[in-house]
C-alpha positions, 0 to 999 in steps of 0.5 A, a space after each residue: 687620135 683627135 678624130 671627133 670634134 664639135 664646132 658650135 656658134 652661139 650668138 648674143 648682141 654685145 661683148 658685155 653678154 658674151 662675157 657673162 659667166 652664165 652665157 659662157 656656162 651655158 655655151 660650154 654645156 651646149 658645145 657638150 651637147 652639141 658633140 653629144 648630139 653629133 652637131 644634129 642643130 635640130 636635135 640640139 633645140 629640143 634636147 633636154 638640159 641638166 635641169 630638165 628644161 630643153 636647150 630652147 627653153 633655156 634660151 628664153 630664160 637666158 634672154 629674159 635674165 640678160 636682156 639680150 637676143 641669143 640664137 644657136 646659129 650654126 654647128 658642125 661635127 667631124 668624125 672622120 676616122 682616118 682623119 685627125 682633126 685641129 681645133 684652134 680658137 683665137 683670143 679665147 675668153 675661156 678654154 675653146 670659146 671665143 669669137 673666131 673659131 676653126 677646125 681643120 681635119 687632116 688625113 695622113 698615113 702616119 701623124 708624127 709630131 711635125 705633121 701635128 705641128 702643122 695641123 695646129 699651124 693650118 687651124 691658126 692659118 685659116 683663122 687668119 687667111 679665111 679661105 673659101 674653100 680647099 681648092 679651086 674645084 671647090 669654089 662656088 660657081 654662082 660667087 665666082 660668076 659674081 666676082 667675075 661681074 664685079 671685075 668687069 663692071 670695074 674695068 667696063 669704062 676703063 678705055 681699054 679694048 675688049 681683048 685686053 678687058 678680058 686679059 685683065 679680067 681673066 687674070 684678076 679672077 685667077 688671082 681671087 681663085 688663088 687668094 680664096 683657096 686653102 692650098 693656094 693661099 700664102 703660108 702665114 709662117 712663110 711667105 715664100 711658100 704657099 700652103 700646097 708647098 708645105 704639104 709638098 715638103 711633109 708629105 713625100 713619105 706621109 702622103 697629107 690631105 687636107 679633107 675639110 674645114 670650118 671657120 666660124 666667126 660669130 655673126 659674120 
């Protein structure tokens, strides 16, 4: 099954450079190395490429040719044997190369066609809906505190009483949690369902679990 996948983000400064054939070829070669090295960024930078130069040296060579800053920003590797990984690249310039890439990792007792279709659609959903975590308990606590502060700041001068403000604040924070967690998001294929409803519908005999995902948008 498709249970080994890597994803890498390589940044340049303009669209012009991003479409440069040399940059695209370099990115492709780097992507293959990233897979071989299981997403280890430090090893990747030191790794020798086919021409005998290290990746770092070839980045420097490419910068002097293209005249733009190029950075290898981040990468990730998925190899959970119990899972199947579903990739999606939005508006790909070339096979598997684009400005927005997603990998989602799903565990299931059987990967029938229906579940594979769901996996591909879920990767597209993540690209469009940009969840911050799979479930509410995985959301970053500091981020939630900050969000709460922003909400309270907005309500502070509303002239409402404290207990009403607290109620509204709680509601707004709950809405933020729902909108930013994958399983609670509105399913992009059917606005009457949440992602967890779709999983429930599919999962009666298949027990589907979303284990992990990454969404890389260039430069964010």
